[in-house]
ZAPAVEX-105450 format. One record per residue (C-alpha): x negated, y negated, z. Coordinates in Angstrom, 2 decimals, always signed. Example, Ala and Ser with C-alpha at 12.3 -4.5 7.8 and 13.67 -1.06 7.14 Angstrom:
<kolgus>
@x -12.30 | y +4.50 | z +7.80
@x -13.67 | y +1.06 | z +7.14
</kolgus>
This chain:
<kolgus>
@x -9.81 | y +29.37 | z +36.37
@x -8.56 | y +25.75 | z +36.31
@x -5.43 | y +25.17 | z +38.36
@x -3.35 | y +22.10 | z +37.43
@x -2.61 | y +19.43 | z +40.01
@x +1.14 | y +19.74 | z +39.57
@x +1.06 | y +23.36 | z +40.71
@x -1.47 | y +22.80 | z +43.49
@x +0.29 | y +19.88 | z +45.14
@x +2.75 | y +22.27 | z +46.70
@x +0.00 | y +23.80 | z +48.86
@x -2.32 | y +21.00 | z +49.92
@x -3.41 | y +19.30 | z +53.09
@x -4.15 | y +15.60 | z +52.58
@x -3.41 | y +12.03 | z +53.18
@x -0.12 | y +10.54 | z +51.92
@x +1.44 | y +13.69 | z +50.45
@x +3.35 | y +13.25 | z +47.22
@x +5.73 | y +16.24 | z +47.03
@x +7.95 | y +18.27 | z +49.30
@x +6.17 | y +20.95 | z +51.32
@x +6.28 | y +24.59 | z +50.37
@x +7.28 | y +27.34 | z +52.75
@x +4.90 | y +28.08 | z +55.61
@x +4.16 | y +31.49 | z +54.14
@x +2.65 | y +29.92 | z +51.03
@x -0.60 | y +28.92 | z +52.78
@x -2.77 | y +30.34 | z +55.53
@x -2.19 | y +28.63 | z +58.92
@x -4.85 | y +26.38 | z +60.44
@x -5.68 | y +27.13 | z +64.09
@x -7.93 | y +24.09 | z +64.54
@x -7.79 | y +20.74 | z +62.76
@x -10.06 | y +18.07 | z +64.23
@x -10.69 | y +14.81 | z +62.37
@x -13.35 | y +12.27 | z +63.29
@x -13.12 | y +8.86 | z +61.59
@x -16.13 | y +6.62 | z +62.23
@x -15.55 | y +3.02 | z +61.16
@x -18.56 | y +0.97 | z +60.08
@x -18.69 | y -2.82 | z +60.55
@x -18.22 | y -3.11 | z +56.78
@x -14.87 | y -1.31 | z +57.02
@x -15.92 | y +2.04 | z +55.56
@x -14.29 | y +5.08 | z +57.21
@x -16.67 | y +8.04 | z +57.46
@x -14.38 | y +11.07 | z +57.76
@x -15.31 | y +14.51 | z +59.12
@x -12.75 | y +17.34 | z +59.20
@x -13.58 | y +20.36 | z +61.40
@x -11.04 | y +23.08 | z +60.65
@x -10.46 | y +26.81 | z +61.09
@x -8.22 | y +28.50 | z +58.51
@x -6.78 | y +31.81 | z +59.69
@x -6.87 | y +34.13 | z +56.68
@x -5.97 | y +37.09 | z +58.91
@x -2.35 | y +35.96 | z +58.64
@x -2.45 | y +34.97 | z +54.95
@x -5.16 | y +36.28 | z +52.64
@x -6.88 | y +33.51 | z +50.67
@x -10.03 | y +32.08 | z +49.07
@x -10.42 | y +28.81 | z +50.94
@x -8.76 | y +25.47 | z +51.80
@x -7.09 | y +23.18 | z +49.31
@x -6.85 | y +19.47 | z +50.19
@x -5.27 | y +16.49 | z +48.45
@x -6.44 | y +12.95 | z +49.16
@x -4.65 | y +9.96 | z +47.60
@x -6.89 | y +7.19 | z +46.29
@x -4.11 | y +4.68 | z +45.73
@x -0.72 | y +3.65 | z +47.10
@x +1.99 | y +1.29 | z +45.94
@x +2.07 | y -2.16 | z +47.47
@x +5.53 | y -2.30 | z +48.96
@x +5.63 | y -6.11 | z +48.67
@x +4.23 | y -6.37 | z +45.15
@x +5.31 | y -3.75 | z +42.64
@x +2.63 | y -4.93 | z +40.17
@x -0.31 | y -3.88 | z +42.36
@x -1.87 | y -0.81 | z +43.97
@x -3.72 | y -0.49 | z +47.23
@x -6.91 | y +1.41 | z +46.35
@x -8.81 | y +3.76 | z +48.68
@x -12.00 | y +4.86 | z +46.87
@x -13.29 | y +8.21 | z +48.13
@x -16.94 | y +9.20 | z +47.78
@x -19.68 | y +11.43 | z +49.19
@x -17.54 | y +14.57 | z +49.52
@x -19.47 | y +17.42 | z +51.17
@x -18.41 | y +20.89 | z +52.38
@x -20.10 | y +23.33 | z +54.77
@x -19.00 | y +26.47 | z +56.67
@x -20.30 | y +27.42 | z +60.12
@x -18.74 | y +30.87 | z +59.61
@x -20.62 | y +31.45 | z +56.36
@x -17.63 | y +31.23 | z +53.98
@x -18.12 | y +30.27 | z +50.34
@x -18.28 | y +26.45 | z +50.04
@x -18.05 | y +26.08 | z +46.28
@x -16.31 | y +22.72 | z +45.94
@x -14.21 | y +21.77 | z +42.91
@x -13.19 | y +18.10 | z +42.85
@x -10.51 | y +16.96 | z +40.40
@x -9.21 | y +13.42 | z +40.03
@x -5.87 | y +12.81 | z +38.41
@x -3.12 | y +10.19 | z +38.72
@x -4.75 | y +8.49 | z +41.67
@x -5.36 | y +11.68 | z +43.66
@x -8.44 | y +13.67 | z +44.58
@x -7.92 | y +17.42 | z +44.73
@x -10.57 | y +19.36 | z +46.64
@x -10.57 | y +23.13 | z +46.19
@x -13.05 | y +25.06 | z +48.36
@x -14.10 | y +28.65 | z +47.73
@x -14.67 | y +30.99 | z +44.82
@x -11.96 | y +32.45 | z +42.63
@x -13.03 | y +36.05 | z +43.07
@x -13.82 | y +35.89 | z +46.81
@x -10.95 | y +36.50 | z +49.25
@x -10.97 | y +36.46 | z +53.06
@x -8.91 | y +38.46 | z +55.55
@x -10.23 | y +36.85 | z +58.76
@x -10.51 | y +33.27 | z +60.09
@x -13.10 | y +30.99 | z +58.47
@x -14.34 | y +27.60 | z +59.65
@x -15.12 | y +24.61 | z +57.42
@x -16.51 | y +21.11 | z +57.86
@x -15.51 | y +18.60 | z +55.18
@x -16.91 | y +15.08 | z +55.13
@x -16.29 | y +12.09 | z +52.86
@x -16.21 | y +8.29 | z +52.91
@x -13.14 | y +6.18 | z +52.17
@x -12.71 | y +2.41 | z +51.86
@x -9.73 | y +0.08 | z +51.98
@x -8.08 | y +1.26 | z +55.22
@x -8.78 | y -1.87 | z +57.27
@x -6.28 | y -4.75 | z +57.42
@x -8.12 | y -7.76 | z +58.80
@x -6.25 | y -10.05 | z +61.20
@x -2.89 | y -8.40 | z +60.58
@x -0.18 | y -11.07 | z +60.69
@x +2.04 | y -9.43 | z +63.32
@x -0.51 | y -7.88 | z +65.67
@x -3.29 | y -10.43 | z +65.22
@x -5.78 | y -7.53 | z +65.20
@x -8.01 | y -5.85 | z +62.66
@x -5.93 | y -2.72 | z +62.08
@x -6.98 | y +0.74 | z +60.99
@x -3.68 | y +2.32 | z +59.95
@x -4.11 | y +5.73 | z +58.34
@x -1.95 | y +8.67 | z +57.37
@x -4.44 | y +11.24 | z +58.58
@x -2.23 | y +14.15 | z +57.51
@x -0.01 | y +13.96 | z +54.43
@x +3.57 | y +15.11 | z +53.97
@x +2.65 | y +17.71 | z +51.30
@x +0.83 | y +19.87 | z +53.84
@x +1.90 | y +23.48 | z +53.33
@x -0.05 | y +25.08 | z +56.22
@x +1.10 | y +25.19 | z +59.84
@x -1.44 | y +23.23 | z +61.89
@x -2.35 | y +23.94 | z +65.54
@x -4.74 | y +22.13 | z +67.87
@x -4.56 | y +18.90 | z +65.87
@x -6.80 | y +16.07 | z +67.04
@x -7.82 | y +12.79 | z +65.42
@x -10.58 | y +10.59 | z +66.84
@x -11.31 | y +7.09 | z +65.62
@x -14.71 | y +5.66 | z +66.51
@x -14.91 | y +1.90 | z +66.16
@x -17.82 | y -0.55 | z +66.26
@x -16.27 | y -2.28 | z +69.34
@x -13.74 | y -1.39 | z +72.02
@x -10.30 | y -0.38 | z +70.85
@x -7.64 | y -2.96 | z +71.73
@x -4.49 | y -0.98 | z +70.92
@x -3.42 | y +2.48 | z +69.70
@x -0.33 | y +4.16 | z +68.26
@x +0.54 | y +7.54 | z +66.72
@x +3.59 | y +8.60 | z +64.70
@x +4.61 | y +11.87 | z +63.08
@x +7.46 | y +13.60 | z +61.28
@x +8.97 | y +13.15 | z +57.80
@x +9.93 | y +9.52 | z +58.46
@x +7.20 | y +8.78 | z +61.01
@x +9.91 | y +8.33 | z +63.63
@x +8.47 | y +10.60 | z +66.36
@x +5.61 | y +9.40 | z +68.54
@x +2.57 | y +11.51 | z +69.31
@x -0.06 | y +11.23 | z +72.03
@x -2.50 | y +8.32 | z +71.64
@x -5.14 | y +6.97 | z +74.04
@x -8.39 | y +5.08 | z +73.99
@x -11.59 | y +4.80 | z +75.99
@x -14.00 | y +2.09 | z +74.97
@x -14.58 | y +2.23 | z +71.24
@x -12.93 | y +5.65 | z +70.78
@x -9.21 | y +6.27 | z +70.15
@x -7.90 | y +9.83 | z +70.45
@x -4.67 | y +11.27 | z +69.04
@x -3.51 | y +14.85 | z +69.83
@x -0.73 | y +17.14 | z +68.65
@x -0.33 | y +20.72 | z +69.80
@x +1.49 | y +22.19 | z +66.82
@x +2.48 | y +20.68 | z +63.50
@x +4.85 | y +22.45 | z +61.08
@x +4.34 | y +22.19 | z +57.30
@x +5.47 | y +18.93 | z +55.73
@x +4.98 | y +16.84 | z +58.88
@x +2.70 | y +13.84 | z +58.20
@x +0.78 | y +12.02 | z +60.92
@x -0.05 | y +8.31 | z +61.09
@x -2.71 | y +7.00 | z +63.48
@x -3.22 | y +3.30 | z +64.26
@x -6.17 | y +1.69 | z +66.02
@x -6.40 | y -2.06 | z +66.59
@x -9.64 | y -3.99 | z +67.12
@x -10.18 | y -7.67 | z +67.89
@x -9.75 | y -9.91 | z +64.85
@x -13.04 | y -10.40 | z +63.04
@x -14.47 | y -7.01 | z +64.07
@x -14.94 | y -6.07 | z +60.42
@x -16.00 | y -9.50 | z +59.18
@x -12.71 | y -10.28 | z +57.45
@x -13.02 | y -7.33 | z +55.06
@x -10.17 | y -7.32 | z +52.56
@x -8.19 | y -4.39 | z +51.27
@x -8.99 | y -3.22 | z +47.77
@x -6.25 | y -3.85 | z +45.21
@x -5.82 | y -3.22 | z +41.50
@x -3.23 | y -4.03 | z +38.94
@x -0.46 | y -1.50 | z +38.61
@x +0.60 | y -1.08 | z +35.00
@x +4.39 | y -1.01 | z +34.66
@x +6.71 | y -1.65 | z +31.70
@x +7.57 | y -5.00 | z +33.25
@x +4.00 | y -6.31 | z +33.28
@x +2.38 | y -4.55 | z +30.34
@x +3.71 | y -7.30 | z +28.08
@x +3.76 | y -10.09 | z +30.62
@x +4.36 | y -13.58 | z +29.28
@x +2.32 | y -16.25 | z +30.99
@x +0.17 | y -19.20 | z +29.99
@x -2.79 | y -16.99 | z +29.09
@x -0.98 | y -14.23 | z +27.21
@x +1.44 | y -16.65 | z +25.56
@x -1.26 | y -19.02 | z +24.34
@x -3.51 | y -16.23 | z +23.10
@x -0.66 | y -14.42 | z +21.35
@x +0.50 | y -17.69 | z +19.80
@x -2.97 | y -18.54 | z +18.49
@x -3.47 | y -15.02 | z +17.12
@x +0.03 | y -15.03 | z +15.65
@x -0.64 | y -18.34 | z +13.90
@x -3.89 | y -16.87 | z +12.63
@x -2.02 | y -13.83 | z +11.28
@x +0.46 | y -16.06 | z +9.45
@x -2.32 | y -18.25 | z +8.05
@x -4.17 | y -15.12 | z +6.91
@x -1.05 | y -13.77 | z +5.18
@x -0.42 | y -17.10 | z +3.44
@x -4.07 | y -17.32 | z +2.34
@x -4.04 | y -13.75 | z +1.04
@x -0.77 | y -14.37 | z -0.76
@x -1.96 | y -17.56 | z -2.41
@x -5.29 | y -16.07 | z -3.46
@x -4.47 | y -12.49 | z -4.33
@x -0.68 | y -12.14 | z -4.70
@x +0.13 | y -14.78 | z -7.33
@x -0.11 | y -14.43 | z -11.08
@x -2.65 | y -16.41 | z -13.05
@x -1.29 | y -18.93 | z -15.57
@x -2.75 | y -21.21 | z -18.20
@x -2.93 | y -24.74 | z -16.81
@x -1.62 | y -27.45 | z -19.11
@x +0.08 | y -25.11 | z -21.59
@x +3.80 | y -24.58 | z -22.03
@x +4.82 | y -21.22 | z -20.52
@x +4.71 | y -18.58 | z -23.24
@x +1.91 | y -20.23 | z -25.19
@x -1.71 | y -19.03 | z -25.26
@x -4.86 | y -21.00 | z -26.08
@x -5.81 | y -21.24 | z -29.70
@x -8.85 | y -19.41 | z -31.02
@x -11.93 | y -21.12 | z -29.71
@x -9.97 | y -23.29 | z -27.27
@x -11.07 | y -23.20 | z -23.66
@x -8.11 | y -22.99 | z -21.31
@x -8.04 | y -23.64 | z -17.60
@x -6.60 | y -20.83 | z -15.48
@x -4.90 | y -21.35 | z -12.13
@x -2.36 | y -19.74 | z -9.85
@x +1.36 | y -19.73 | z -10.60
@x +3.39 | y -22.07 | z -8.43
@x +7.18 | y -21.99 | z -8.44
@x +9.47 | y -20.85 | z -11.22
@x +8.62 | y -21.52 | z -14.86
@x +11.25 | y -22.82 | z -17.28
@x +12.62 | y -20.26 | z -19.74
@x +12.98 | y -21.18 | z -23.40
@x +15.04 | y -18.95 | z -25.68
@x +12.95 | y -16.68 | z -27.92
@x +14.58 | y -14.94 | z -30.88
@x +11.94 | y -12.22 | z -31.10
@x +10.05 | y -10.09 | z -28.60
@x +6.40 | y -10.96 | z -27.93
@x +4.35 | y -10.05 | z -30.98
@x +3.13 | y -6.47 | z -30.89
@x +4.72 | y -5.76 | z -27.47
@x +6.52 | y -2.39 | z -27.36
@x +9.65 | y -1.96 | z -25.21
@x +7.96 | y +0.30 | z -22.65
@x +5.06 | y -2.14 | z -22.33
@x +7.48 | y -5.04 | z -21.83
@x +9.41 | y -3.09 | z -19.21
@x +6.19 | y -2.38 | z -17.28
@x +5.15 | y -6.04 | z -17.57
@x +8.44 | y -7.37 | z -16.18
@x +8.39 | y -5.62 | z -12.79
@x +4.82 | y -4.26 | z -12.76
@x +6.31 | y -0.77 | z -12.63
@x +6.61 | y +1.95 | z -15.27
@x +10.19 | y +3.21 | z -14.83
@x +12.21 | y +6.03 | z -16.36
@x +14.13 | y +3.49 | z -18.46
@x +10.81 | y +2.32 | z -19.94
@x +10.21 | y +5.85 | z -21.23
@x +13.79 | y +6.27 | z -22.51
@x +13.52 | y +2.94 | z -24.33
@x +10.17 | y +4.03 | z -25.79
@x +11.84 | y +7.21 | z -27.07
@x +14.62 | y +5.22 | z -28.78
@x +12.06 | y +2.77 | z -30.16
@x +10.11 | y +5.66 | z -31.70
@x +13.34 | y +6.91 | z -33.28
@x +14.15 | y +3.45 | z -34.69
@x +10.66 | y +3.27 | z -36.16
@x +11.14 | y +6.63 | z -37.89
@x +9.06 | y +9.01 | z -35.77
@x +12.01 | y +11.16 | z -34.72
@x +15.74 | y +11.50 | z -35.22
@x +18.31 | y +11.78 | z -32.43
@x +21.48 | y +13.82 | z -33.00
@x +24.48 | y +14.19 | z -30.72
@x +24.68 | y +17.95 | z -30.01
@x +27.89 | y +17.79 | z -27.99
@x +28.48 | y +18.45 | z -24.29
@x +26.38 | y +15.38 | z -23.47
@x +23.36 | y +17.04 | z -25.06
@x +21.13 | y +15.72 | z -27.83
@x +18.83 | y +17.25 | z -30.41
@x +15.50 | y +15.56 | z -31.06
@x +13.85 | y +16.15 | z -34.46
@x +10.35 | y +14.97 | z -35.25
@x +10.09 | y +13.21 | z -38.62
@x +6.52 | y +11.79 | z -38.62
@x +6.15 | y +8.40 | z -40.24
@x +2.53 | y +7.86 | z -41.10
@x +3.03 | y +4.27 | z -42.26
@x +3.86 | y +3.13 | z -38.73
@x +0.82 | y +3.50 | z -36.46
@x +1.34 | y +4.88 | z -32.99
@x -0.23 | y +3.69 | z -29.79
@x -2.10 | y +6.36 | z -27.88
@x +0.57 | y +6.69 | z -25.17
@x +3.29 | y +7.00 | z -27.84
@x +1.43 | y +9.77 | z -29.64
@x +0.93 | y +11.61 | z -26.36
@x +4.62 | y +11.30 | z -25.49
@x +5.66 | y +12.76 | z -28.84
@x +3.11 | y +15.56 | z -28.46
@x +4.46 | y +16.47 | z -25.02
@x +8.10 | y +16.46 | z -26.17
@x +7.53 | y +18.48 | z -29.36
@x +4.92 | y +20.86 | z -27.94
@x +7.09 | y +23.85 | z -28.91
@x +8.01 | y +22.69 | z -32.43
@x +9.59 | y +19.88 | z -34.42
@x +13.04 | y +20.34 | z -32.86
@x +14.01 | y +20.41 | z -29.22
@x +17.24 | y +19.93 | z -27.33
@x +17.23 | y +17.69 | z -24.28
@x +18.79 | y +20.55 | z -22.29
@x +15.89 | y +22.83 | z -23.25
@x +13.42 | y +20.40 | z -21.71
@x +14.46 | y +21.47 | z -18.21
@x +11.85 | y +24.20 | z -18.51
@x +8.79 | y +23.96 | z -16.24
@x +6.49 | y +23.55 | z -19.24
@x +7.87 | y +20.02 | z -19.71
@x +7.04 | y +19.00 | z -16.15
@x +4.92 | y +15.89 | z -15.96
@x +6.10 | y +14.34 | z -19.23
@x +7.45 | y +11.26 | z -17.46
@x +4.69 | y +10.94 | z -14.84
@x +1.93 | y +11.26 | z -17.44
@x +3.63 | y +8.74 | z -19.73
@x +3.99 | y +6.30 | z -16.82
@x +0.27 | y +6.61 | z -16.14
@x -0.39 | y +5.97 | z -19.84
@x +1.81 | y +2.86 | z -19.74
@x -0.09 | y +1.51 | z -16.76
@x -3.36 | y +2.07 | z -18.58
@x -1.92 | y +0.38 | z -21.70
@x -0.86 | y -2.88 | z -19.97
@x -4.28 | y -3.09 | z -18.31
@x -5.99 | y -2.47 | z -21.66
@x -3.91 | y -5.29 | z -23.13
@x -5.29 | y -7.53 | z -20.35
@x -1.85 | y -8.29 | z -18.98
@x -2.81 | y -7.19 | z -15.46
@x -6.02 | y -7.65 | z -13.48
@x -5.87 | y -4.12 | z -12.10
@x -3.75 | y -1.02 | z -12.56
@x -0.33 | y -1.95 | z -11.07
@x +0.12 | y +1.62 | z -9.83
@x -2.90 | y +1.40 | z -7.51
@x -3.53 | y -2.30 | z -6.83
@x -0.97 | y -2.36 | z -4.03
@x -2.67 | y +0.52 | z -2.21
@x -5.41 | y -1.75 | z -0.84
@x -3.06 | y -4.09 | z +1.08
@x -1.03 | y -1.09 | z +2.24
@x -4.20 | y +0.54 | z +3.58
@x -5.36 | y -2.70 | z +5.22
@x -1.89 | y -3.18 | z +6.68
@x -1.90 | y +0.31 | z +8.15
@x -5.34 | y -0.32 | z +9.66
@x -4.14 | y -3.61 | z +11.16
@x -1.14 | y -1.87 | z +12.72
@x -3.32 | y +0.91 | z +14.12
@x -5.75 | y -1.68 | z +15.47
@x -2.85 | y -3.55 | z +17.05
@x -1.55 | y -0.40 | z +18.70
@x -5.01 | y +0.47 | z +20.01
@x -5.74 | y -3.04 | z +21.24
@x -2.26 | y -3.27 | z +22.73
@x -2.68 | y +0.00 | z +24.61
@x -5.93 | y -1.16 | z +26.18
@x -4.81 | y -4.75 | z +26.79
@x -1.49 | y -3.58 | z +28.30
@x -3.42 | y -2.09 | z +31.20
@x -4.22 | y -5.69 | z +32.15
@x -0.82 | y -7.15 | z +31.25
@x -2.00 | y -8.45 | z +27.88
@x -0.03 | y -6.09 | z +25.66
@x +1.48 | y -9.05 | z +23.78
@x -1.82 | y -9.65 | z +21.96
@x -1.01 | y -6.57 | z +19.87
@x +1.95 | y -8.31 | z +18.23
@x -0.06 | y -10.54 | z +15.83
@x -2.05 | y -7.57 | z +14.55
@x +1.16 | y -5.62 | z +13.93
@x +2.74 | y -8.66 | z +12.24
@x -0.33 | y -8.97 | z +9.99
@x -0.16 | y -5.28 | z +9.12
@x +3.58 | y -5.30 | z +8.39
@x +3.18 | y -8.49 | z +6.35
@x +0.50 | y -6.89 | z +4.18
@x +2.66 | y -3.83 | z +3.60
@x +5.74 | y -5.94 | z +2.75
@x +3.73 | y -8.13 | z +0.38
@x +1.81 | y -5.22 | z -1.15
@x +3.99 | y -5.18 | z -4.27
@x +3.01 | y -8.79 | z -4.95
@x -0.64 | y -7.78 | z -5.30
@x +0.15 | y -6.27 | z -8.73
@x -0.80 | y -9.61 | z -10.25
@x -0.77 | y -10.57 | z -13.92
@x -3.49 | y -12.31 | z -15.82
@x -2.87 | y -15.67 | z -17.47
@x -2.29 | y -13.79 | z -20.74
@x +0.17 | y -11.46 | z -19.02
@x +2.06 | y -14.45 | z -17.58
@x +2.30 | y -16.01 | z -21.04
@x +3.66 | y -12.77 | z -22.54
@x +6.10 | y -12.48 | z -19.60
@x +7.39 | y -15.99 | z -20.30
@x +8.02 | y -14.98 | z -23.93
@x +9.72 | y -11.81 | z -22.71
@x +12.03 | y -13.78 | z -20.41
@x +12.97 | y -16.04 | z -23.32
@x +13.80 | y -13.03 | z -25.48
@x +15.79 | y -11.50 | z -22.63
@x +17.80 | y -14.73 | z -22.37
@x +18.60 | y -14.46 | z -26.05
@x +19.83 | y -10.86 | z -25.80
@x +21.90 | y -11.70 | z -22.72
@x +23.64 | y -14.77 | z -24.13
@x +23.76 | y -14.53 | z -27.95
@x +27.23 | y -14.27 | z -29.48
@x +28.08 | y -12.75 | z -32.84
@x +27.79 | y -16.06 | z -34.68
@x +24.41 | y -16.81 | z -33.07
@x +22.49 | y -13.70 | z -34.17
@x +19.29 | y -14.49 | z -36.03
@x +18.85 | y -11.92 | z -38.78
@x +15.40 | y -11.14 | z -40.12
@x +14.83 | y -10.07 | z -43.70
@x +14.16 | y -6.37 | z -44.06
@x +14.83 | y -5.64 | z -40.36
@x +17.89 | y -4.01 | z -38.83
@x +18.07 | y -6.43 | z -35.91
@x +20.48 | y -4.28 | z -33.92
@x +18.37 | y -1.12 | z -33.96
@x +15.05 | y -2.97 | z -33.73
@x +16.04 | y -4.82 | z -30.56
@x +18.21 | y -2.12 | z -28.99
@x +15.27 | y -0.56 | z -27.00
@x +14.52 | y -4.00 | z -25.54
@x +18.19 | y -4.41 | z -24.62
@x +17.89 | y -1.10 | z -22.76
@x +14.93 | y -2.51 | z -20.81
@x +16.91 | y -5.65 | z -19.90
@x +20.02 | y -3.65 | z -18.99
@x +22.21 | y -5.23 | z -21.71
@x +22.41 | y -2.38 | z -24.26
@x +26.22 | y -2.20 | z -23.95
@x +26.54 | y -5.94 | z -24.59
@x +24.16 | y -5.79 | z -27.52
@x +26.21 | y -2.98 | z -29.08
@x +29.45 | y -4.93 | z -28.51
@x +28.07 | y -8.00 | z -30.31
@x +27.20 | y -5.95 | z -33.42
@x +30.46 | y -4.03 | z -33.28
@x +32.20 | y -7.42 | z -33.51
@x +29.98 | y -8.36 | z -36.46
@x +30.85 | y -5.08 | z -38.17
@x +34.56 | y -5.66 | z -37.63
@x +34.16 | y -9.03 | z -39.34
@x +32.38 | y -7.38 | z -42.29
@x +29.18 | y -9.28 | z -41.58
@x +27.01 | y -6.34 | z -40.60
@x +26.35 | y -2.84 | z -41.90
@x +24.21 | y -0.87 | z -39.39
@x +21.30 | y +1.36 | z -40.38
@x +21.61 | y +4.23 | z -37.94
@x +19.57 | y +6.73 | z -39.92
@x +17.65 | y +7.39 | z -36.69
@x +20.80 | y +8.45 | z -34.84
@x +23.63 | y +10.85 | z -35.74
@x +26.58 | y +10.62 | z -33.42
@x +29.04 | y +8.00 | z -32.19
@x +29.90 | y +5.18 | z -34.61
@x +28.52 | y +1.77 | z -33.65
@x +31.86 | y +0.17 | z -34.46
@x +33.20 | y +1.90 | z -31.38
@x +30.77 | y +0.09 | z -29.06
@x +32.07 | y +1.84 | z -25.94
@x +31.52 | y +5.31 | z -27.43
@x +28.10 | y +4.32 | z -28.74
@x +27.07 | y +2.84 | z -25.38
@x +28.27 | y +5.98 | z -23.60
@x +26.31 | y +8.22 | z -25.98
@x +23.17 | y +6.12 | z -25.47
@x +23.66 | y +6.33 | z -21.70
@x +24.08 | y +10.11 | z -21.92
@x +20.81 | y +10.30 | z -23.86
@x +18.87 | y +8.42 | z -21.15
@x +20.58 | y +10.23 | z -18.29
@x +20.13 | y +13.64 | z -19.93
@x +16.46 | y +13.02 | z -20.62
@x +15.78 | y +11.83 | z -17.05
@x +17.74 | y +14.74 | z -15.59
@x +15.87 | y +17.25 | z -17.77
@x +12.53 | y +15.81 | z -16.62
@x +13.60 | y +16.08 | z -12.97
@x +14.72 | y +19.69 | z -13.48
@x +11.43 | y +20.52 | z -15.21
@x +9.43 | y +19.09 | z -12.30
@x +11.54 | y +21.04 | z -9.81
@x +11.07 | y +24.26 | z -11.80
@x +7.30 | y +23.74 | z -11.92
@x +7.19 | y +23.08 | z -8.17
@x +9.21 | y +26.20 | z -7.45
@x +6.90 | y +28.26 | z -9.66
@x +3.85 | y +26.90 | z -7.84
@x +5.33 | y +27.70 | z -4.43
@x +6.23 | y +31.21 | z -5.48
@x +2.78 | y +31.80 | z -6.93
@x +1.05 | y +30.47 | z -3.82
@x +3.12 | y +32.30 | z -1.19
@x +3.28 | y +35.84 | z -2.55
@x +0.93 | y +38.58 | z -1.35
@x +0.46 | y +41.35 | z -3.84
@x +0.26 | y +44.95 | z -2.73
@x -2.12 | y +45.49 | z -5.66
@x -5.00 | y +43.97 | z -3.70
@x -6.68 | y +45.42 | z -0.63
@x -6.26 | y +43.58 | z +2.65
@x -10.03 | y +43.87 | z +3.10
@x -10.49 | y +41.33 | z +0.33
@x -8.79 | y +38.62 | z +2.42
@x -6.43 | y +35.96 | z +1.15
@x -3.55 | y +36.72 | z +3.51
@x -1.18 | y +39.62 | z +3.93
@x +2.55 | y +40.15 | z +4.29
@x +4.11 | y +37.85 | z +6.89
@x +7.50 | y +39.48 | z +7.39
@x +8.29 | y +40.15 | z +11.04
@x +4.85 | y +39.07 | z +12.23
@x +4.28 | y +36.92 | z +15.33
@x +1.45 | y +34.86 | z +16.83
@x -0.41 | y +35.94 | z +19.98
@x -2.57 | y +33.65 | z +22.11
@x -4.83 | y +33.95 | z +25.15
@x -6.25 | y +31.65 | z +27.87
</kolgus>
């Protein structure tokens, strides 16, 4: 059974205890605790602990000891003093179990001796040996000696210790000794020396009383050995700014910016025809040069939409996104062209009636849209389309519009998916930055993560720009902008009528795309009031165009009602799917699997 360090620290004998001691009754007392520390000329302390644990007073499995391997540098908060421990061995003169479990965590070594299922009710003796480095301070500034200063017993000791003795064996004669004990190391304990051996004795030591022993040797005894130190990672130095981190971060940051600019210039700008006026395309057989768009192109007024460009296609071309308004405008365009009739049904509802006009060919996405709307018959109310069976009408039509603008060679790639690549690369760059930053922060170089994160965020922010248009698409867009300018600015006396075409109805779907449908209706209402225009609204039965406000409101209700019905249909389909997936039918045996009834059930675990 694995016992966590946090729980075990309350009952451990060690060096430099880290928590308050537990009650004396928590651990078996120790009737003998003798420590021998033999110091080599290289400054390694070879430790041997000879102890007797009295299990007759407190039943137990074996000793538990905690040895710190690092300590804060009181004069430099950014560094640790390190005390590497190695060669741990355990034996028992009394024949007790010496199974040794060694766990290292948070700069501590936890030694647990004994077996989980073996308990003792009488005293047992143990000998524990190990090597530790880093305890020698060469030529200490105040004493002028090579000092061995060691907390031989830590403050987290939970056993009562009796017959405590520490012996330090040096390579030369001891020059000076000292011993301190108690919670604040204020009380002195017995210390003496004879030749190269210093001895420290304490008769009885209550739990939680640490002991410090000091032995001084002539300067140079240990060859000027230095203490072992390592960087202590703290919030203040994880992202340290210095010449190295600043320069490296700056160079990487500049590289990230250069990379973003290069990617933008190469992959996030539309192609255009070089040397041609915006909106024009090369003649048949002419070879045109293609380059990248730079800056804004001038807009020349166009009195007609781009040839053969449907409203929904134009709407997708403008912002590289198939929106709900693109589908609503497509619906109105189909009505204007005679493929259905729209009737005001009152209460903000509309009736759609399919009329089928064979003379006007449909694009594939238009035919699919009509098929999805009139799947139940040639008449359908907008309010009836809230049913789950109409779910997906908008999403599928948007996908069809994306495919259509790619098929027309207006975009290099599908606008719906072309931005996923930079988003994915941006996410990878951010993850890489976090990973690199976590590792580098251990050495104070956490700032180097910033350029990677900047690169990742930049790619994600710019991802929408990667939905780039071809040179042909840019030319059609320029025409579209010119036509938009016309619809936005034309007054009643500036309307260009075309023979055999009801200009108002024909261009109304485009006005919806540009967001100027109300203005377009107002212009023709003014023309009607002057007797200069008689509308052909055979595709729509409802508000009179001469009341432009009422007509605009009715058109808005049509778009809003259609979008709301589609949202309700999607929600109904989702609810039906959830209900179908979560139910468990009593008509099937539990032995067939697939889940049972969950009401009132709980989860049970084991360890």
